[in-house]
PDB file with SEQRES, HELIX, SHEET and CRYST1 records, atoms N, CA, C and O in Angstrom:
SEQRES   1 A   71  UNK UNK UNK UNK UNK UNK UNK UNK UNK UNK UNK UNK UNK          
SEQRES   2 A   71  UNK UNK UNK UNK UNK UNK UNK UNK UNK UNK UNK UNK UNK          
SEQRES   3 A   71  UNK UNK UNK UNK UNK UNK UNK UNK UNK UNK UNK UNK UNK          
SEQRES   4 A   71  UNK UNK UNK UNK UNK UNK UNK UNK UNK UNK UNK UNK UNK          
SEQRES   5 A   71  UNK UNK UNK UNK UNK UNK UNK UNK UNK UNK UNK UNK UNK          
SEQRES   6 A   71  UNK UNK UNK UNK UNK UNK                                      
HELIX    1 AA1 UNK A    8  UNK A   15  1                                   8    
HELIX    2 AA2 UNK A   19  UNK A   27  1                                   9    
HELIX    3 AA3 UNK A   44  UNK A   53  1                                  10    
HELIX    4 AA4 UNK A   59  UNK A   66  1                                   8    
SHEET    1 AA1 3 UNK A   5  UNK A   6  0                                        
SHEET    2 AA1 3 UNK A  39  UNK A  43 -1                                        
SHEET    3 AA1 3 UNK A  34  UNK A  36 -1                                        
CRYST1    1.000    1.000    1.000  90.00  90.00  90.00 P 1           1          
ATOM      1  N   UNK A   1     -25.337 -77.243-136.495  1.00  0.00           N  
ATOM      2  CA  UNK A   1     -25.387 -75.829-136.211  1.00  0.00           C  
ATOM      3  C   UNK A   1     -25.010 -75.591-134.755  1.00  0.00           C  
ATOM      4  O   UNK A   1     -25.430 -76.337-133.870  1.00  0.00           O  
ATOM      5  N   UNK A   2     -24.235 -74.575-134.512  1.00  0.00           N  
ATOM      6  CA  UNK A   2     -23.806 -74.241-133.156  1.00  0.00           C  
ATOM      7  C   UNK A   2     -24.840 -73.328-132.518  1.00  0.00           C  
ATOM      8  O   UNK A   2     -25.238 -72.320-133.102  1.00  0.00           O  
ATOM      9  N   UNK A   3     -25.269 -73.689-131.320  1.00  0.00           N  
ATOM     10  CA  UNK A   3     -26.274 -72.908-130.602  1.00  0.00           C  
ATOM     11  C   UNK A   3     -25.663 -71.625-130.047  1.00  0.00           C  
ATOM     12  O   UNK A   3     -24.464 -71.557-129.777  1.00  0.00           O  
ATOM     13  N   UNK A   4     -26.504 -70.618-129.884  1.00  0.00           N  
ATOM     14  CA  UNK A   4     -26.088 -69.373-129.236  1.00  0.00           C  
ATOM     15  C   UNK A   4     -25.783 -69.672-127.776  1.00  0.00           C  
ATOM     16  O   UNK A   4     -26.597 -70.289-127.089  1.00  0.00           O  
ATOM     17  N   UNK A   5     -24.624 -69.244-127.295  1.00  0.00           N  
ATOM     18  CA  UNK A   5     -24.245 -69.457-125.904  1.00  0.00           C  
ATOM     19  C   UNK A   5     -24.147 -68.122-125.188  1.00  0.00           C  
ATOM     20  O   UNK A   5     -23.705 -67.125-125.758  1.00  0.00           O  
ATOM     21  N   UNK A   6     -24.566 -68.117-123.930  1.00  0.00           N  
ATOM     22  CA  UNK A   6     -24.577 -66.899-123.121  1.00  0.00           C  
ATOM     23  C   UNK A   6     -23.771 -67.106-121.847  1.00  0.00           C  
ATOM     24  O   UNK A   6     -23.613 -68.235-121.382  1.00  0.00           O  
ATOM     25  N   UNK A   7     -23.266 -66.026-121.289  1.00  0.00           N  
ATOM     26  CA  UNK A   7     -22.589 -66.091-119.997  1.00  0.00           C  
ATOM     27  C   UNK A   7     -23.622 -66.061-118.882  1.00  0.00           C  
ATOM     28  O   UNK A   7     -24.795 -65.767-119.115  1.00  0.00           O  
ATOM     29  N   UNK A   8     -23.181 -66.364-117.679  1.00  0.00           N  
ATOM     30  CA  UNK A   8     -24.059 -66.295-116.511  1.00  0.00           C  
ATOM     31  C   UNK A   8     -24.596 -64.872-116.358  1.00  0.00           C  
ATOM     32  O   UNK A   8     -25.788 -64.681-116.115  1.00  0.00           O  
ATOM     33  N   UNK A   9     -23.726 -63.879-116.498  1.00  0.00           N  
ATOM     34  CA  UNK A   9     -24.153 -62.485-116.347  1.00  0.00           C  
ATOM     35  C   UNK A   9     -25.185 -62.086-117.397  1.00  0.00           C  
ATOM     36  O   UNK A   9     -26.130 -61.358-117.090  1.00  0.00           O  
ATOM     37  N   UNK A  10     -25.014 -62.557-118.632  1.00  0.00           N  
ATOM     38  CA  UNK A  10     -25.981 -62.230-119.687  1.00  0.00           C  
ATOM     39  C   UNK A  10     -27.351 -62.833-119.384  1.00  0.00           C  
ATOM     40  O   UNK A  10     -28.375 -62.168-119.543  1.00  0.00           O  
ATOM     41  N   UNK A  11     -27.368 -64.093-118.946  1.00  0.00           N  
ATOM     42  CA  UNK A  11     -28.637 -64.747-118.615  1.00  0.00           C  
ATOM     43  C   UNK A  11     -29.287 -64.056-117.423  1.00  0.00           C  
ATOM     44  O   UNK A  11     -30.498 -63.833-117.423  1.00  0.00           O  
ATOM     45  N   UNK A  12     -28.506 -63.718-116.420  1.00  0.00           N  
ATOM     46  CA  UNK A  12     -29.043 -63.035-115.242  1.00  0.00           C  
ATOM     47  C   UNK A  12     -29.696 -61.717-115.639  1.00  0.00           C  
ATOM     48  O   UNK A  12     -30.762 -61.367-115.133  1.00  0.00           O  
ATOM     49  N   UNK A  13     -29.067 -61.005-116.528  1.00  0.00           N  
ATOM     50  CA  UNK A  13     -29.610 -59.715-116.971  1.00  0.00           C  
ATOM     51  C   UNK A  13     -30.898 -59.914-117.778  1.00  0.00           C  
ATOM     52  O   UNK A  13     -31.861 -59.168-117.606  1.00  0.00           O  
ATOM     53  N   UNK A  14     -30.912 -60.915-118.653  1.00  0.00           N  
ATOM     54  CA  UNK A  14     -32.073 -61.180-119.508  1.00  0.00           C  
ATOM     55  C   UNK A  14     -33.297 -61.550-118.673  1.00  0.00           C  
ATOM     56  O   UNK A  14     -34.390 -61.035-118.911  1.00  0.00           O  
ATOM     57  N   UNK A  15     -33.121 -62.441-117.696  1.00  0.00           N  
ATOM     58  CA  UNK A  15     -34.285 -62.892-116.925  1.00  0.00           C  
ATOM     59  C   UNK A  15     -34.407 -62.184-115.568  1.00  0.00           C  
ATOM     60  O   UNK A  15     -35.210 -62.566-114.716  1.00  0.00           O  
ATOM     61  N   UNK A  16     -33.593 -61.152-115.400  1.00  0.00           N  
ATOM     62  CA  UNK A  16     -33.687 -60.250-114.236  1.00  0.00           C  
ATOM     63  C   UNK A  16     -33.547 -60.982-112.904  1.00  0.00           C  
ATOM     64  O   UNK A  16     -34.374 -60.843-112.003  1.00  0.00           O  
ATOM     65  N   UNK A  17     -32.471 -61.765-112.809  1.00  0.00           N  
ATOM     66  CA  UNK A  17     -32.104 -62.447-111.578  1.00  0.00           C  
ATOM     67  C   UNK A  17     -30.632 -62.160-111.297  1.00  0.00           C  
ATOM     68  O   UNK A  17     -29.900 -61.726-112.187  1.00  0.00           O  
ATOM     69  N   UNK A  18     -30.207 -62.397-110.082  1.00  0.00           N  
ATOM     70  CA  UNK A  18     -28.808 -62.186-109.713  1.00  0.00           C  
ATOM     71  C   UNK A  18     -27.933 -63.304-110.297  1.00  0.00           C  
ATOM     72  O   UNK A  18     -28.367 -64.454-110.364  1.00  0.00           O  
ATOM     73  N   UNK A  19     -26.712 -62.975-110.719  1.00  0.00           N  
ATOM     74  CA  UNK A  19     -25.803 -64.004-111.237  1.00  0.00           C  
ATOM     75  C   UNK A  19     -25.565 -65.149-110.244  1.00  0.00           C  
ATOM     76  O   UNK A  19     -25.414 -66.303-110.647  1.00  0.00           O  
ATOM     77  N   UNK A  20     -25.533 -64.829-108.960  1.00  0.00           N  
ATOM     78  CA  UNK A  20     -25.337 -65.869-107.942  1.00  0.00           C  
ATOM     79  C   UNK A  20     -26.473 -66.891-107.978  1.00  0.00           C  
ATOM     80  O   UNK A  20     -26.243 -68.084-107.782  1.00  0.00           O  
ATOM     81  N   UNK A  21     -27.691 -66.426-108.228  1.00  0.00           N  
ATOM     82  CA  UNK A  21     -28.836 -67.333-108.317  1.00  0.00           C  
ATOM     83  C   UNK A  21     -28.675 -68.269-109.516  1.00  0.00           C  
ATOM     84  O   UNK A  21     -28.937 -69.467-109.412  1.00  0.00           O  
ATOM     85  N   UNK A  22     -28.246 -67.721-110.646  1.00  0.00           N  
ATOM     86  CA  UNK A  22     -28.027 -68.533-111.854  1.00  0.00           C  
ATOM     87  C   UNK A  22     -26.957 -69.581-111.586  1.00  0.00           C  
ATOM     88  O   UNK A  22     -27.129 -70.747-111.941  1.00  0.00           O  
ATOM     89  N   UNK A  23     -25.852 -69.175-110.963  1.00  0.00           N  
ATOM     90  CA  UNK A  23     -24.778 -70.126-110.643  1.00  0.00           C  
ATOM     91  C   UNK A  23     -25.276 -71.231-109.704  1.00  0.00           C  
ATOM     92  O   UNK A  23     -24.901 -72.392-109.862  1.00  0.00           O  
ATOM     93  N   UNK A  24     -26.110 -70.877-108.739  1.00  0.00           N  
ATOM     94  CA  UNK A  24     -26.665 -71.860-107.799  1.00  0.00           C  
ATOM     95  C   UNK A  24     -27.563 -72.854-108.534  1.00  0.00           C  
ATOM     96  O   UNK A  24     -27.519 -74.052-108.255  1.00  0.00           O  
ATOM     97  N   UNK A  25     -28.366 -72.367-109.461  1.00  0.00           N  
ATOM     98  CA  UNK A  25     -29.238 -73.253-110.229  1.00  0.00           C  
ATOM     99  C   UNK A  25     -28.407 -74.215-111.085  1.00  0.00           C  
ATOM    100  O   UNK A  25     -28.783 -75.373-111.264  1.00  0.00           O  
ATOM    101  N   UNK A  26     -27.294 -73.738-111.606  1.00  0.00           N  
ATOM    102  CA  UNK A  26     -26.387 -74.613-112.371  1.00  0.00           C  
ATOM    103  C   UNK A  26     -25.770 -75.652-111.437  1.00  0.00           C  
ATOM    104  O   UNK A  26     -25.748 -76.841-111.757  1.00  0.00           O  
ATOM    105  N   UNK A  27     -25.271 -75.210-110.293  1.00  0.00           N  
ATOM    106  CA  UNK A  27     -24.644 -76.118-109.324  1.00  0.00           C  
ATOM    107  C   UNK A  27     -25.624 -77.187-108.857  1.00  0.00           C  
ATOM    108  O   UNK A  27     -25.247 -78.345-108.684  1.00  0.00           O  
ATOM    109  N   UNK A  28     -26.882 -76.801-108.654  1.00  0.00           N  
ATOM    110  CA  UNK A  28     -27.909 -77.747-108.207  1.00  0.00           C  
ATOM    111  C   UNK A  28     -28.511 -78.553-109.352  1.00  0.00           C  
ATOM    112  O   UNK A  28     -29.457 -79.315-109.155  1.00  0.00           O  
ATOM    113  N   UNK A  29     -27.954 -78.380-110.552  1.00  0.00           N  
ATOM    114  CA  UNK A  29     -28.356 -79.105-111.757  1.00  0.00           C  
ATOM    115  C   UNK A  29     -29.797 -78.840-112.165  1.00  0.00           C  
ATOM    116  O   UNK A  29     -30.463 -79.719-112.711  1.00  0.00           O  
ATOM    117  N   UNK A  30     -30.278 -77.634-111.900  1.00  0.00           N  
ATOM    118  CA  UNK A  30     -31.609 -77.227-112.344  1.00  0.00           C  
ATOM    119  C   UNK A  30     -31.534 -76.515-113.687  1.00  0.00           C  
ATOM    120  O   UNK A  30     -32.516 -76.454-114.426  1.00  0.00           O  
ATOM    121  N   UNK A  31     -30.350 -75.975-113.995  1.00  0.00           N  
ATOM    122  CA  UNK A  31     -30.107 -75.270-115.254  1.00  0.00           C  
ATOM    123  C   UNK A  31     -28.866 -75.878-115.892  1.00  0.00           C  
ATOM    124  O   UNK A  31     -27.789 -75.891-115.296  1.00  0.00           O  
ATOM    125  N   UNK A  32     -29.030 -76.377-117.106  1.00  0.00           N  
ATOM    126  CA  UNK A  32     -27.925 -77.024-117.813  1.00  0.00           C  
ATOM    127  C   UNK A  32     -26.938 -75.980-118.314  1.00  0.00           C  
ATOM    128  O   UNK A  32     -27.337 -74.948-118.853  1.00  0.00           O  
ATOM    129  N   UNK A  33     -25.653 -76.250-118.136  1.00  0.00           N  
ATOM    130  CA  UNK A  33     -24.612 -75.331-118.590  1.00  0.00           C  
ATOM    131  C   UNK A  33     -23.423 -76.119-119.133  1.00  0.00           C  
ATOM    132  O   UNK A  33     -23.286 -77.321-118.902  1.00  0.00           O  
ATOM    133  N   UNK A  34     -22.581 -75.412-119.852  1.00  0.00           N  
ATOM    134  CA  UNK A  34     -21.374 -75.997-120.440  1.00  0.00           C  
ATOM    135  C   UNK A  34     -20.182 -75.290-119.822  1.00  0.00           C  
ATOM    136  O   UNK A  34     -20.156 -74.061-119.747  1.00  0.00           O  
ATOM    137  N   UNK A  35     -19.200 -76.054-119.382  1.00  0.00           N  
ATOM    138  CA  UNK A  35     -17.990 -75.461-118.816  1.00  0.00           C  
ATOM    139  C   UNK A  35     -16.838 -75.575-119.799  1.00  0.00           C  
ATOM    140  O   UNK A  35     -16.610 -76.624-120.401  1.00  0.00           O  
ATOM    141  N   UNK A  36     -16.122 -74.478-119.946  1.00  0.00           N  
ATOM    142  CA  UNK A  36     -14.883 -74.421-120.706  1.00  0.00           C  
ATOM    143  C   UNK A  36     -13.827 -73.955-119.720  1.00  0.00           C  
ATOM    144  O   UNK A  36     -13.601 -72.754-119.568  1.00  0.00           O  
ATOM    145  N   UNK A  37     -13.178 -74.900-119.047  1.00  0.00           N  
ATOM    146  CA  UNK A  37     -12.260 -74.527-117.977  1.00  0.00           C  
ATOM    147  C   UNK A  37     -13.059 -73.898-116.851  1.00  0.00           C  
ATOM    148  O   UNK A  37     -13.937 -74.538-116.272  1.00  0.00           O  
ATOM    149  N   UNK A  38     -12.752 -72.640-116.538  1.00  0.00           N  
ATOM    150  CA  UNK A  38     -13.486 -71.935-115.474  1.00  0.00           C  
ATOM    151  C   UNK A  38     -14.664 -71.139-116.014  1.00  0.00           C  
ATOM    152  O   UNK A  38     -15.457 -70.597-115.244  1.00  0.00           O  
ATOM    153  N   UNK A  39     -14.778 -71.068-117.316  1.00  0.00           N  
ATOM    154  CA  UNK A  39     -15.861 -70.310-117.944  1.00  0.00           C  
ATOM    155  C   UNK A  39     -17.126 -71.158-118.042  1.00  0.00           C  
ATOM    156  O   UNK A  39     -17.065 -72.361-118.295  1.00  0.00           O  
ATOM    157  N   UNK A  40     -18.262 -70.517-117.838  1.00  0.00           N  
ATOM    158  CA  UNK A  40     -19.557 -71.195-117.926  1.00  0.00           C  
ATOM    159  C   UNK A  40     -20.352 -70.553-119.057  1.00  0.00           C  
ATOM    160  O   UNK A  40     -20.421 -69.327-119.155  1.00  0.00           O  
ATOM    161  N   UNK A  41     -20.953 -71.379-119.909  1.00  0.00           N  
ATOM    162  CA  UNK A  41     -21.822 -70.894-120.968  1.00  0.00           C  
ATOM    163  C   UNK A  41     -23.134 -71.662-120.906  1.00  0.00           C  
ATOM    164  O   UNK A  41     -23.175 -72.842-120.556  1.00  0.00           O  
ATOM    165  N   UNK A  42     -24.204 -70.959-121.257  1.00  0.00           N  
ATOM    166  CA  UNK A  42     -25.545 -71.524-121.193  1.00  0.00           C  
ATOM    167  C   UNK A  42     -26.208 -71.342-122.548  1.00  0.00           C  
ATOM    168  O   UNK A  42     -26.204 -70.244-123.104  1.00  0.00           O  
ATOM    169  N   UNK A  43     -26.779 -72.419-123.080  1.00  0.00           N  
ATOM    170  CA  UNK A  43     -27.434 -72.335-124.388  1.00  0.00           C  
ATOM    171  C   UNK A  43     -28.833 -71.754-124.246  1.00  0.00           C  
ATOM    172  O   UNK A  43     -29.446 -71.815-123.181  1.00  0.00           O  
ATOM    173  N   UNK A  44     -29.316 -71.195-125.335  1.00  0.00           N  
ATOM    174  CA  UNK A  44     -30.676 -70.656-125.360  1.00  0.00           C  
ATOM    175  C   UNK A  44     -31.693 -71.756-125.076  1.00  0.00           C  
ATOM    176  O   UNK A  44     -32.684 -71.526-124.381  1.00  0.00           O  
ATOM    177  N   UNK A  45     -31.448 -72.955-125.617  1.00  0.00           N  
ATOM    178  CA  UNK A  45     -32.350 -74.087-125.395  1.00  0.00           C  
ATOM    179  C   UNK A  45     -32.405 -74.462-123.915  1.00  0.00           C  
ATOM    180  O   UNK A  45     -33.471 -74.805-123.403  1.00  0.00           O  
ATOM    181  N   UNK A  46     -31.267 -74.398-123.223  1.00  0.00           N  
ATOM    182  CA  UNK A  46     -31.231 -74.710-121.791  1.00  0.00           C  
ATOM    183  C   UNK A  46     -32.040 -73.690-120.999  1.00  0.00           C  
ATOM    184  O   UNK A  46     -32.742 -74.046-120.053  1.00  0.00           O  
ATOM    185  N   UNK A  47     -31.940 -72.425-121.388  1.00  0.00           N  
ATOM    186  CA  UNK A  47     -32.710 -71.375-120.710  1.00  0.00           C  
ATOM    187  C   UNK A  47     -34.204 -71.593-120.940  1.00  0.00           C  
ATOM    188  O   UNK A  47     -34.999 -71.479-120.008  1.00  0.00           O  
ATOM    189  N   UNK A  48     -34.586 -71.908-122.181  1.00  0.00           N  
ATOM    190  CA  UNK A  48     -35.996 -72.172-122.489  1.00  0.00           C  
ATOM    191  C   UNK A  48     -36.527 -73.324-121.636  1.00  0.00           C  
ATOM    192  O   UNK A  48     -37.602 -73.222-121.045  1.00  0.00           O  
ATOM    193  N   UNK A  49     -35.770 -74.414-121.575  1.00  0.00           N  
ATOM    194  CA  UNK A  49     -36.192 -75.585-120.795  1.00  0.00           C  
ATOM    195  C   UNK A  49     -36.304 -75.233-119.313  1.00  0.00           C  
ATOM    196  O   UNK A  49     -37.240 -75.660-118.638  1.00  0.00           O  
ATOM    197  N   UNK A  50     -35.352 -74.459-118.815  1.00  0.00           N  
ATOM    198  CA  UNK A  50     -35.377 -74.045-117.409  1.00  0.00           C  
ATOM    199  C   UNK A  50     -36.618 -73.209-117.111  1.00  0.00           C  
ATOM    200  O   UNK A  50     -37.313 -73.447-116.123  1.00  0.00           O  
ATOM    201  N   UNK A  51     -36.889 -72.232-117.967  1.00  0.00           N  
ATOM    202  CA  UNK A  51     -38.049 -71.371-117.745  1.00  0.00           C  
ATOM    203  C   UNK A  51     -39.357 -72.156-117.827  1.00  0.00           C  
ATOM    204  O   UNK A  51     -40.284 -71.908-117.057  1.00  0.00           O  
ATOM    205  N   UNK A  52     -39.426 -73.096-118.755  1.00  0.00           N  
ATOM    206  CA  UNK A  52     -40.621 -73.928-118.863  1.00  0.00           C  
ATOM    207  C   UNK A  52     -40.805 -74.796-117.621  1.00  0.00           C  
ATOM    208  O   UNK A  52     -41.932 -75.031-117.185  1.00  0.00           O  
ATOM    209  N   UNK A  53     -39.700 -75.270-117.052  1.00  0.00           N  
ATOM    210  CA  UNK A  53     -39.803 -76.099-115.847  1.00  0.00           C  
ATOM    211  C   UNK A  53     -40.261 -75.283-114.646  1.00  0.00           C  
ATOM    212  O   UNK A  53     -40.818 -75.836-113.697  1.00  0.00           O  
ATOM    213  N   UNK A  54     -40.034 -73.988-114.678  1.00  0.00           N  
ATOM    214  CA  UNK A  54     -40.439 -73.101-113.588  1.00  0.00           C  
ATOM    215  C   UNK A  54     -41.824 -72.501-113.817  1.00  0.00           C  
ATOM    216  O   UNK A  54     -42.348 -71.789-112.960  1.00  0.00           O  
ATOM    217  N   UNK A  55     -42.407 -72.789-114.963  1.00  0.00           N  
ATOM    218  CA  UNK A  55     -43.692 -72.212-115.330  1.00  0.00           C  
ATOM    219  C   UNK A  55     -44.801 -72.666-114.388  1.00  0.00           C  
ATOM    220  O   UNK A  55     -44.810 -73.807-113.927  1.00  0.00           O  
ATOM    221  N   UNK A  56     -45.734 -71.760-114.110  1.00  0.00           N  
ATOM    222  CA  UNK A  56     -46.860 -72.098-113.247  1.00  0.00           C  
ATOM    223  C   UNK A  56     -48.156 -72.272-114.042  1.00  0.00           C  
ATOM    224  O   UNK A  56     -49.237 -72.380-113.462  1.00  0.00           O  
ATOM    225  N   UNK A  57     -48.037 -72.299-115.397  1.00  0.00           N  
ATOM    226  CA  UNK A  57     -49.218 -72.517-116.223  1.00  0.00           C  
ATOM    227  C   UNK A  57     -49.820 -73.875-115.934  1.00  0.00           C  
ATOM    228  O   UNK A  57     -49.104 -74.847-115.692  1.00  0.00           O  
ATOM    229  N   UNK A  58     -51.138 -73.937-115.962  1.00  0.00           N  
ATOM    230  CA  UNK A  58     -51.796 -75.226-115.827  1.00  0.00           C  
ATOM    231  C   UNK A  58     -51.586 -76.002-117.129  1.00  0.00           C  
ATOM    232  O   UNK A  58     -51.388 -75.386-118.176  1.00  0.00           O  
ATOM    233  N   UNK A  59     -51.625 -77.319-117.090  1.00  0.00           N  
ATOM    234  CA  UNK A  59     -51.336 -78.122-118.287  1.00  0.00           C  
ATOM    235  C   UNK A  59     -52.166 -77.745-119.513  1.00  0.00           C  
ATOM    236  O   UNK A  59     -51.646 -77.748-120.628  1.00  0.00           O  
ATOM    237  N   UNK A  60     -53.442 -77.422-119.327  1.00  0.00           N  
ATOM    238  CA  UNK A  60     -54.286 -77.068-120.465  1.00  0.00           C  
ATOM    239  C   UNK A  60     -53.784 -75.795-121.153  1.00  0.00           C  
ATOM    240  O   UNK A  60     -53.809 -75.692-122.379  1.00  0.00           O  
ATOM    241  N   UNK A  61     -53.328 -74.825-120.347  1.00  0.00           N  
ATOM    242  CA  UNK A  61     -52.793 -73.579-120.909  1.00  0.00           C  
ATOM    243  C   UNK A  61     -51.505 -73.857-121.672  1.00  0.00           C  
ATOM    244  O   UNK A  61     -51.296 -73.324-122.762  1.00  0.00           O  
ATOM    245  N   UNK A  62     -50.644 -74.689-121.100  1.00  0.00           N  
ATOM    246  CA  UNK A  62     -49.380 -75.032-121.760  1.00  0.00           C  
ATOM    247  C   UNK A  62     -49.657 -75.685-123.119  1.00  0.00           C  
ATOM    248  O   UNK A  62     -48.992 -75.370-124.107  1.00  0.00           O  
ATOM    249  N   UNK A  63     -50.649 -76.605-123.169  1.00  0.00           N  
ATOM    250  CA  UNK A  63     -51.001 -77.272-124.418  1.00  0.00           C  
ATOM    251  C   UNK A  63     -51.549 -76.272-125.430  1.00  0.00           C  
ATOM    252  O   UNK A  63     -51.181 -76.319-126.603  1.00  0.00           O  
ATOM    253  N   UNK A  64     -52.412 -75.379-124.997  1.00  0.00           N  
ATOM    254  CA  UNK A  64     -52.983 -74.385-125.900  1.00  0.00           C  
ATOM    255  C   UNK A  64     -51.901 -73.474-126.473  1.00  0.00           C  
ATOM    256  O   UNK A  64     -51.926 -73.144-127.659  1.00  0.00           O  
ATOM    257  N   UNK A  65     -50.966 -73.075-125.644  1.00  0.00           N  
ATOM    258  CA  UNK A  65     -49.868 -72.223-126.108  1.00  0.00           C  
ATOM    259  C   UNK A  65     -49.011 -72.993-127.125  1.00  0.00           C  
ATOM    260  O   UNK A  65     -48.624 -72.444-128.157  1.00  0.00           O  
ATOM    261  N   UNK A  66     -48.722 -74.253-126.829  1.00  0.00           N  
ATOM    262  CA  UNK A  66     -47.921 -75.078-127.746  1.00  0.00           C  
ATOM    263  C   UNK A  66     -48.610 -75.227-129.097  1.00  0.00           C  
ATOM    264  O   UNK A  66     -47.946 -75.353-130.126  1.00  0.00           O  
ATOM    265  N   UNK A  67     -49.939 -75.212-129.093  1.00  0.00           N  
ATOM    266  CA  UNK A  67     -50.701 -75.344-130.332  1.00  0.00           C  
ATOM    267  C   UNK A  67     -50.889 -74.010-131.034  1.00  0.00           C  
ATOM    268  O   UNK A  67     -51.525 -73.950-132.087  1.00  0.00           O  
ATOM    269  N   UNK A  68     -50.347 -72.945-130.470  1.00  0.00           N  
ATOM    270  CA  UNK A  68     -50.380 -71.652-131.141  1.00  0.00           C  
ATOM    271  C   UNK A  68     -51.439 -70.681-130.684  1.00  0.00           C  
ATOM    272  O   UNK A  68     -51.653 -69.651-131.323  1.00  0.00           O  
ATOM    273  N   UNK A  69     -52.111 -70.991-129.580  1.00  0.00           N  
ATOM    274  CA  UNK A  69     -53.152 -70.080-129.088  1.00  0.00           C  
ATOM    275  C   UNK A  69     -52.538 -68.781-128.586  1.00  0.00           C  
ATOM    276  O   UNK A  69     -51.446 -68.785-128.016  1.00  0.00           O  
ATOM    277  N   UNK A  70     -53.232 -67.681-128.794  1.00  0.00           N  
ATOM    278  CA  UNK A  70     -52.783 -66.382-128.310  1.00  0.00           C  
ATOM    279  C   UNK A  70     -53.415 -66.109-126.958  1.00  0.00           C  
ATOM    280  O   UNK A  70     -54.580 -66.432-126.726  1.00  0.00           O  
ATOM    281  N   UNK A  71     -52.638 -65.515-126.074  1.00  0.00           N  
ATOM    282  CA  UNK A  71     -53.165 -65.179-124.747  1.00  0.00           C  
ATOM    283  C   UNK A  71     -53.487 -63.708-124.700  1.00  0.00           C  
ATOM    284  O   UNK A  71     -53.944 -63.208-123.672  1.00  0.00           O  
TER     285      UNK A  71                                                      
END                                                                             
């Protein structure tokens, strides 16, 4: 199955950050992206992993959420 791919501008709009910040995170290898020539695409899974890596939840909260707990 082919994953949903987004542009830098789409991701920036979704998570309310500047496109330049998204490009910098890709350049610094903090956010995984796919290049097609000069075009950059980012998978939904890569965005999820990036956001989880930036999360400030304590480990117990992360485990509870993974197990389906409601906050």
